[in-house]
GUROMAR-445432 format. One line per 4 residues: number of its first residue (from 0); their letters; for each residue y negated, x, z of C-alpha. Coordinates in steps of 0.001 Angstrom, whole numbers, plus 500000, padded with zeros to 6 digits. Example, Ala and Ser with C-alpha at 12.3 -4.5 7.8 and 13.67 -1.06 7.14 Angstrom:
0 = AS = 504500,512300,507800 | 501060,513670,507140
REM end
This chain:
0 = XXXX = 611038,905704,389968 | 607878,905531,387262 | 608229,902252,384888 | 608093,902056,381346
4 = XXXX = 604062,901078,381922 | 603978,905461,381610 | 604005,904651,377433 | 599692,904751,377801
8 = XXXX = 600101,908343,380308 | 603097,910208,377939 | 600797,909758,374743 | 601274,913445,372535
12 = XXXX = 598199,916461,373256 | 598808,918047,369936 | 598079,917095,366212 | 598764,914031,366552
16 = XXXX = 598062,910251,364336 | 597947,907164,364243 | 596602,904455,362441 | 596419,900797,361165
20 = XXXX = 596658,898903,358233 | 595801,894911,357227 | 597056,893634,354586 | 596169,890089,354725
24 = XXXX = 592593,888779,356497 | 589503,890369,357747 | 589003,893946,357747 | 590186,896508,360245
28 = XXXX = 587592,895187,363283 | 586170,897693,366197 | 589105,895954,368221 | 591444,897504,366426
32 = XXXX = 589855,901014,366447 | 589264,900893,370046 | 592996,900119,370896 | 594364,902876,368470
36 = XXXX = 592018,905377,370022 | 593279,904556,373777 | 596710,904402,372568 | 596477,907962,370461
40 = XXXX = 593870,909218,373243 | 595396,909552,377056 | 595978,913489,376939 | 594121,914128,373947
44 = XXXX = 590785,915495,372748 | 589213,915671,369909 | 589824,912417,368374 | 588667,912019,365069
48 = XXXX = 588437,908290,362750 | 588902,907617,359255 | 588029,904210,358339 | 587894,901882,354678
52 = XXXX = 587577,898429,354921 | 591275,898231,354983 | 592510,900845,357441 | 591385,902843,360138
56 = XXXX = 593203,906648,360797 | 593158,908397,363889 | 593919,912245,364705 | 594049,914467,367360
60 = XXXX = 594166,918171,367671 | 593110,919168,364250 | 589998,919063,362130 | 590009,916101,359662
64 = XXXX = 588272,916553,356393 | 586622,913627,355977 | 586585,912839,352041 | 588096,910636,349795
68 = XXXX = 591415,908600,351006 | 592226,908276,354721 | 595114,910758,355400 | 596122,912293,358496
72 = XXXX = 598924,914327,358855 | 600715,917171,361267 | 602150,920191,359299 | 603071,924034,359722
76 = XXXX = 603872,924830,356486 | 606430,927990,356028 | 605615,929330,352707 | 601835,929698,352174
80 = XXXX = 600652,932603,349491 | 597591,930245,348764 | 595782,930424,352656 | 594342,933772,351859
84 = XXXX = 592238,932184,349477 | 592073,928891,350774 | 590040,926923,353252 | 591015,923935,354968
88 = XXXX = 594860,924795,356651 | 598001,923135,355633 | 597645,919367,356183 | 594682,919847,353225
92 = XXXX = 597165,921694,351094 | 599391,918381,351559 | 597032,916300,350905 | 595955,917821,347214
96 = XXXX = 599809,918609,346277 | 600247,915005,347161 | 597218,913485,345482 | 597590,915704,342346
100 = XXXX = 601255,915547,341977 | 603253,912642,344383 | 606371,913066,344811 | 607066,916167,343130
104 = XXXX = 603921,917346,344883 | 605492,916622,348066 | 609457,918237,347057 | 607571,921366,346287
108 = XXXX = 606210,921928,350098 | 608293,924486,352642 | 608071,923746,356249 | 607026,920844,358614
112 = XXXX = 605033,918330,357535 | 604456,914390,358199 | 602444,912702,356888 | 600330,909220,355989
116 = XXXX = 598096,908847,353306 | 596089,905044,352053 | 595500,904562,348830 | 592736,901722,349131
120 = XXXX = 592287,900406,345199 | 596299,900222,345316 | 596386,898689,348763 | 599263,901174,348973
124 = XXXX = 599840,903234,352163 | 602464,906108,351312 | 603866,907714,354958 | 606561,910770,354146
128 = XXXX = 608550,913248,356149 | 610003,917063,355229 | 613326,917615,354450 | 614594,918143,358506
132 = XXXX = 612464,916036,359983 | 610747,918652,362049 | 607327,916493,362392 | 608253,912622,363538
136 = XXXX = 606785,909826,362268 | 607134,905971,362713 | 605974,902475,361675 | 605742,898583,362307
140 = XXXX = 605785,895961,359480 | 603568,892653,361170 | 603032,889764,360126 | 599746,890830,357704
144 = XXXX = 599768,894497,359352 | 601118,897976,359797 | 601128,900234,362249 | 602418,903762,362008
148 = XXXX = 602133,906733,364609 | 603401,910283,364830 | 604892,909195,368453 | 606828,906051,369593
152 = XXXX = 604903,906229,372848 | 601629,905868,370562 | 603340,903067,368704 | 604489,900962,371683
156 = XXXX = 601269,901501,373431 | 599647,898636,370582 | 599992,895326,372041 | 601059,893942,368928
160 = XXXX = 604185,896510,368265 | 607473,894616,369850 | 609321,896181,372539 | 612909,894618,372428
164 = XXXX = 615788,896793,372214 | 617987,896297,369628 | 621792,895519,370719 | 623354,897525,367829
168 = XXXX = 621865,900073,367789 | 622542,901187,371503 | 625726,900427,370998 | 626073,902397,368211
172 = XXXX = 624810,905176,370424 | 627237,905189,373229 | 629962,905349,370721 | 628244,908300,369347
176 = XXXX = 628146,907013,365994 | 624670,908795,365188 | 624633,908050,360906 | 621774,905369,361215
180 = XXXX = 619137,907077,359458 | 615461,904033,359690 | 616587,902219,362619 | 615338,902761,365935
184 = XXXX = 616187,901827,369471 | 613169,899272,369252 | 613614,896217,366971 | 610816,896186,363893
188 = XXXX = 610244,899641,364665 | 611518,902137,361978 | 611002,905773,361714 | 610326,907644,358015
192 = XXXX = 613205,909851,357757 | 613888,912830,357241 | 613195,913926,353369 | 611678,910149,352626
196 = XXXX = 608788,908991,351541 | 607710,904996,352695 | 605452,903340,350259 | 604012,899790,352272
200 = XXXX = 601600,897184,350389 | 601699,893468,350737 | 604984,892756,348639 | 607026,894914,351118
204 = XXXX = 608661,898620,351935 | 609871,900858,349455 | 611465,904147,350663 | 612880,907091,348502
208 = XXXX = 614488,910101,348735 | 611682,912890,347157 | 614325,915577,346793 | 617736,916099,347376
212 = XXXX = 620125,919074,347012 | 621812,920266,343523 | 625373,919740,343929 | 625876,921046,340537
216 = XXXX = 623870,924271,340499 | 624582,927257,339105 | 626573,929616,341188 | 623573,932011,342771
220 = XXXX = 625393,935482,342563 | 628472,936918,340617 | 629810,939407,343405 | 630536,939552,347161
224 = XXXX = 628303,942033,347679 | 625422,940230,345881 | 626183,937352,347604 | 625675,939359,351055
228 = XXXX = 622508,941368,350306 | 621145,937798,348430 | 621544,936604,352029 | 620452,939255,353903
232 = XXXX = 617297,939183,351505 | 616439,935651,352343 | 617444,935716,355998 | 614709,938482,356375
236 = XXXX = 612063,936240,354533 | 612769,933003,356853 | 612574,935230,359940 | 609401,936648,358741
240 = XXXX = 607931,933012,357987 | 608648,931630,361426 | 607687,934611,362953 | 603992,934576,361351
244 = XXXX = 600935,934299,363514 | 602899,934410,366407 | 602199,937530,368535 | 604738,936883,371471
248 = XXXX = 607957,935475,370610 | 610559,933874,372765 | 613763,932874,372108 | 616819,931196,373185
252 = XXXX = 619443,933600,372919 | 623063,933125,373070 | 625830,935827,372650 | 626636,934099,369137
256 = XXXX = 625907,935099,365693 | 623215,932712,365068 | 620639,933241,367748 | 621643,936735,367956
260 = XXXX = 620754,937557,364110 | 616900,935956,364848 | 616435,939022,367671 | 618027,941549,366099
264 = XXXX = 615903,940763,362917 | 612498,940360,364974 | 612956,943541,366837 | 613488,944960,363403
268 = XXXX = 610497,943992,361105 | 608400,944470,364487 | 604536,943559,365083 | 605372,940694,368042
272 = XXXX = 606641,941260,371886 | 609720,939487,371285 | 611364,938112,375050 | 614578,936696,374894
276 = XXXX = 615946,933905,377615 | 619886,933475,377869 | 621852,930520,380317 | 624372,932233,382482
280 = XXXX = 626365,930178,384933 | 626116,930883,388089 | 627951,933482,389886 | 630288,930953,392060
284 = XXXX = 630885,928617,389318 | 635096,928531,389492 | 635990,927221,386015 | 638263,928496,383481
288 = XXXX = 636720,928474,379707 | 639218,926210,376954 | 641202,928352,374745 | 639226,929577,372415
292 = XXXX = 636107,929362,374363 | 634120,931654,377242 | 631949,931130,379340 | 629319,933690,380247
296 = XXXX = 626858,935257,377895 | 625648,938389,379513 | 628040,941179,378279 | 627092,940456,374988
300 = XXXX = 623422,939695,375146 | 623303,943118,376815 | 625097,944709,374015 | 622329,943492,371868
304 = XXXX = 619677,944718,374219 | 621303,948210,373976 | 620579,948392,370147 | 617362,946990,370644
308 = XXXX = 615496,948660,373563 | 612635,946917,372767 | 613883,943076,373466 | 613083,941844,376677
312 = XXXX = 616094,939898,378510 | 615578,937248,380964 | 618805,936228,382420 | 618137,932268,383489
316 = XXXX = 620946,930753,386055 | 620394,927159,385516 | 621108,925349,389315 | 622343,922112,389563
320 = XXXX = 620300,919037,388432 | 616739,919466,386520 | 614418,916564,386978 | 614826,915676,383679
324 = XXXX = 618333,914076,384953 | 617374,913457,388418 | 614549,911000,387803 | 615080,910229,383371
328 = XXXX = 611710,908027,383089 | 610368,911544,383341 | 611800,912218,380225 | 611760,908330,378900
332 = XXXX = 608204,909012,379616 | 607463,912010,377292 | 610150,910327,374640 | 610633,906703,374937
336 = XXXX = 614914,906837,373582 | 618046,908228,375411 | 619286,911702,375463 | 622570,911724,373706
340 = XXXX = 623762,915075,375909 | 622354,914618,379387 | 624420,917970,380774 | 622697,920191,377914
344 = XXXX = 619485,918578,378541 | 619568,919861,381955 | 620656,923438,381125 | 618304,923746,378371
348 = XXXX = 615614,922148,380266 | 615992,925020,383035 | 615771,927464,380642 | 612791,926269,379035
352 = XXXX = 610736,925846,381460 | 611255,929875,382002 | 609473,929859,378634 | 606732,927800,379306
356 = XXXX = 606316,929641,383206 | 605491,933125,381117 | 603414,930804,378598 | 605073,930657,375227
360 = XXXX = 603659,927739,373563 | 606521,928235,370521 | 610135,929082,370948 | 612358,930303,368635
364 = XXXX = 616547,929391,368527 | 619649,929139,366325 | 619989,925724,365280 | 621380,925076,362104
368 = XXXX = 622956,928795,362148 | 626235,927050,362223 | 625490,924660,359215 | 624534,927500,356922
372 = XXXX = 625075,931183,356929 | 627507,930912,359640 | 629444,927936,358183 | 633107,928498,359728
376 = XXXX = 634879,927725,356248 | 637256,924972,357362 | 637646,923871,353911 | 638684,927159,352838
380 = XXXX = 642177,925859,352229 | 641301,922771,350612 | 639204,924480,347934 | 642395,926583,347216
384 = XXXX = 644641,924113,347334 | 642657,921899,344657 | 641944,925161,342411 | 645457,925764,342399
388 = XXXX = 645737,929405,343862 | 648612,929012,345369 | 649101,932957,346239 | 646109,933294,348014
392 = XXXX = 646143,930053,349794 | 649530,930822,351691 | 647859,934027,352391 | 645467,932714,354244
396 = XXXX = 647595,930149,355637 | 649765,932698,357288 | 646486,933994,359025 | 645187,931043,360316
400 = XXXX = 648570,930061,361848 | 648678,933794,363483 | 644927,933293,364893 | 645544,929427,366009
404 = XXXX = 649238,929799,366838 | 650150,926878,364582 | 652928,926800,362055 | 652067,927565,358362
408 = XXXX = 653450,923677,357451 | 651129,922153,360234 | 648171,924114,358742 | 648669,923447,355237
412 = XXXX = 648903,920021,355978 | 646075,919843,358240 | 643592,921950,356489 | 644722,921995,352731
416 = XXXX = 646128,918402,352189 | 644314,916156,354558 | 640664,916900,353712 | 641459,915967,350017
420 = XXXX = 642788,912366,350975 | 640477,909272,351193 | 639614,907912,354425 | 641736,905152,354309
424 = XXXX = 644930,907443,353922 | 643927,909348,356434 | 643743,906228,358746 | 647535,905235,357438
428 = XXXX = 648615,908743,358326 | 646575,908845,361987 | 648106,905471,363096 | 651918,907015,361954
432 = XXXX = 651580,909832,364448 | 650411,907750,367120 | 646699,908025,367065 | 644348,905502,368150
436 = XXXX = 642397,904739,364935 | 638408,903576,365205 | 639291,903951,369576 | 635698,905517,371219
440 = XXXX = 637040,905000,374502 | 638511,908832,375515 | 634678,909813,375244 | 632556,906733,375630
444 = XXXX = 632257,903275,377848 | 631393,900654,375178 | 632958,897869,376137 | 635857,896469,373931
448 = XXXX = 634339,893347,373075 | 631100,894692,372171 | 632867,896324,369374 | 634784,893457,368258
452 = XXXX = 631321,890815,368345 | 629510,893156,366609 | 632484,894092,364244 | 631292,897676,365125
456 = XXXX = 634554,899193,363351 | 633292,897608,359716 | 630622,899548,360359 | 631647,902707,361026
460 = XXXX = 634216,902248,358325 | 631569,901676,355972 | 629044,904848,357696 | 631797,907081,357271
464 = XXXX = 632104,907511,361289 | 635288,908789,362233 | 635808,909022,366257 | 638422,911581,365223
468 = XXXX = 635591,914391,363637 | 638277,915240,361078 | 637121,916718,358292 | 637009,915118,354313
472 = XXXX = 635091,915506,351283 | 633563,918738,350596 | 631822,921410,352482 | 628479,921185,351052
476 = XXXX = 627986,917839,350373 | 629344,917308,354513 | 626983,920197,355469 | 624220,918919,353540
480 = XXXX = 624363,915667,355451 | 624703,916734,358341 | 621561,919487,357980 | 619179,916443,355894
484 = XXXX = 620696,912784,357141 | 622385,913036,360417 | 621139,911834,364217 | 618006,911115,363085
488 = XXXX = 616895,910574,366491 | 617831,913661,367673 | 615287,915314,365377 | 612876,912080,366746
492 = XXXX = 613116,913915,370247 | 612770,917035,369545 | 609843,916412,367629 | 608152,914252,370350
496 = XXXX = 609233,916790,372928 | 607239,919530,371179 | 604155,916987,371019 | 604453,916091,374627
500 = XXXX = 605648,919504,375663 | 603127,921747,374162 | 606752,924257,373147 | 607521,924012,369754
504 = XXXX = 610895,924913,368436 | 611503,926917,365244 | 614719,928481,363612 | 614404,931036,360782
508 = XXXX = 617932,928573,359537 | 615615,925684,358642 | 614050,927399,355475 | 614890,925434,353035
512 = XXXX = 615774,928327,349977 | 617783,930048,352883 | 619757,925903,353535 | 619618,925670,348999
516 = XXXX = 621182,929023,349354 | 623853,928301,351968 | 625041,925545,350279 | 625941,927130,346494
520 = XXXX = 628403,929948,348340 | 632126,929412,347644 | 633755,928267,350747 | 636080,931044,350456
524 = XXXX = 633365,933711,351359 | 633262,931744,354760 | 636842,932181,355986 | 638805,935134,355167
528 = XXXX = 642081,936002,356566 | 641893,933606,358981 | 638696,934444,360255 | 636081,931965,360426
532 = XXXX = 632273,932674,360090 | 633511,936173,357909 | 629991,935669,355507 | 627863,935787,358464
536 = XXXX = 630016,938786,359817 | 629408,940824,356454 | 625695,940192,356806 | 624512,940865,360231
540 = XXXX = 626852,943688,360308 | 623435,945583,360029 | 621668,944585,362688 | 624619,943313,365377
544 = XXXX = 626840,944939,368112 | 630800,944415,367714 | 630971,942853,370925 | 629153,939991,368589
548 = XXXX = 630165,940572,364987 | 633794,940158,365729 | 633936,937408,368438 | 635490,934638,367438
552 = XXXX = 635810,932321,370145 | 632989,929942,371058 | 630373,930055,373753 | 630233,927417,376072
556 = XXXX = 626977,925332,376676 | 625993,924166,379986 | 629239,925424,381865 | 628554,924440,384937
560 = XXXX = 628028,920548,383921 | 629849,919338,386555 | 627302,920870,389172 | 624449,918746,387707
564 = XXXX = 626563,915760,387441 | 627882,916127,391249 | 624271,916933,392399 | 623605,913404,390909
568 = XXXX = 626201,911421,392358 | 624299,909590,394937 | 621430,908431,392245 | 624290,907457,389832
572 = XXXX = 626270,905611,392871 | 622884,903617,392946 | 622747,903384,389253 | 625481,902230,389099
576 = XXXX = 625041,898872,391646 | 621921,898347,389627 | 623018,897890,385936 | 624839,894789,387203
580 = XXXX = 621303,892809,386870 | 620180,894071,383045 | 622032,891569,380780 | 621937,894159,377956
584 = XXXX = 622972,896851,379912 | 625770,895020,381463 | 626955,893889,378037 | 626968,896676,376688
588 = XXXX = 628668,898957,379211 | 632127,898478,381367 | 631199,898934,384459 | 634631,898257,385850
592 = XXXX = 635555,901393,384339 | 632324,903177,385504 | 633147,902036,389117 | 636117,903085,388547
596 = XXXX = 635348,906941,387458 | 632464,906817,390594 | 635388,905980,392969 | 637885,908999,391601
600 = XXXX = 635115,911091,391182 | 636823,914499,390931 | 636716,916922,394065 | 635447,920285,392269
604 = XXXX = 634516,921789,388959 | 637925,922535,388245 | 639497,918928,388817 | 636419,917459,386554
608 = XXXX = 637367,919816,383832 | 640617,917862,383390 | 638863,914593,383070 | 635351,916158,381267
612 = XXXX = 635511,913540,378584 | 635844,911031,380890 | 632763,912795,383030 | 630331,914594,381260
616 = XXXX = 630236,912569,377789 | 631296,908711,378748 | 629894,908307,382477 | 626441,910770,382176
620 = XXXX = 625717,908968,378730 | 626285,905275,380172 | 624172,905829,383071 | 621384,907311,381457
624 = XXXX = 621827,904704,378677 | 621669,902301,381762 | 618732,904126,383456 | 616906,903405,379676
628 = XXXX = 617445,900585,379230 | 616487,899369,382974 | 613148,901665,382177 | 612417,899952,379204
632 = XXXX = 612915,896287,380778 | 610348,897644,383942 | 613466,897238,386429 | 613205,901183,387411
636 = X = 611229,900172,390559
REM end
């Protein structure tokens, strides 16, 4: 197996940048310049350098205009009316907006970007990242210097940047608490979070949001019909923006509303070839879907293709374990962090291999659809309870009870009352009902003594992390947190994989104007007569077939997860024995429970399905994290 020495061989190949600022002592030396170029240089061509007395910036993959203050960026802006009359591209536009208007200029940028700017007279380094974190940016503040890079591998390749793992961050990773914004898995290395600007001087680090959603904004529409028409207008425009300058479109397509709407809209807009790639379960998969779920997307995708014959449909049947699962050091070398969902990693990697094999450099998916236009409206009863709309509350509760086969009182209590209660009352009621509050053991192999030693329960309460995943608060604020702030490390992975794999991912639902509109839509439009995602069904009624529009079940991701896990059993068995040699891995992971799960290994997919949380989440994630820890420690030989 490969070792962490591959950091040097995994440097990204496109639009990557790095830099070094010296706050104290002598100016930047030639040796410093050489180290930066070497860290960024593996696999990159056309590296350009900008120097001044106290700073050196290097950029690969794009042309750099050598003028004024050192500035580097990776970007793709969505709203670019100025491009027809302006040379220099997105990066130069970002520089001009920032230098002329500061944070207000950054806030007006729509699209994906990360940049670094050095103000020599003020001795100030500014780092910034787009609202969704579609480009990555990391930094380390050392003794008298600051190093930054658009890829972790580049930063970790610098000799004065530490590689020590953070025990608390890894413990929270095992617990599925992904609410940390700034700290990474590595002590002393921070990320620039989404929608954040960071300013670093010799006095310290200051960071702030340069943009916030306006939760008090005036309602954008007055009637239901106006909301639907406006949503269609915004979605068509957002899709056109993402398709710009992409003559060959590749869509990771499911049978759900979100990606299907993108495929249908791309076909309606015309002007480009549209290829769709859909994962389907193996023909011999012998499992039954859970209630409210379905396994096979094929029939829905075929119905979409009948409406739009120009769509080029490709069904991909993932089998066994992908190489990124069976030898995860390949994954770690590309993005030196652990993946939060190993089964999905393999499923989507096999689909993405097909895109790459067909020569695609840009892929489209439906990410954030379920947080924007196709939100399920789970707070609709709570909203009506707050506003005293008792007749409509009762009518909707009855409809939901019929659809979910629950009683009306249970529905009213769970969805009308509980979301309005403060967290401490929710926990108290949970304990009265016999729930194990703040217990992650059903889906995690994190050791209980680590939870106690690090006082993780206290941190979880402070973070707002609820292991029972109960709804609380308001719809707009919950969704805004998910859209802009949650799972920063997952955003890092997508951004870094785009750089190293050369396959950039886009989604129409990432459009900030569309997001702002969606956050202002009344909650009761998202669920009507007990039907979740009612608003999206109305919006897309003009372009999707009934097979997709009227489906209320959810499609299962990676339904062959046990086949993949079972194919890796020999690797997992061997890895369990090795984990004991790692102090950090054995400190965090309950190795005795892990060994019991290996001993009790399910005989087939049906048996595994009954213990999905234990094997798909707890075991697979623990082993994967253990492999990552050993890789960083250099123990994968």
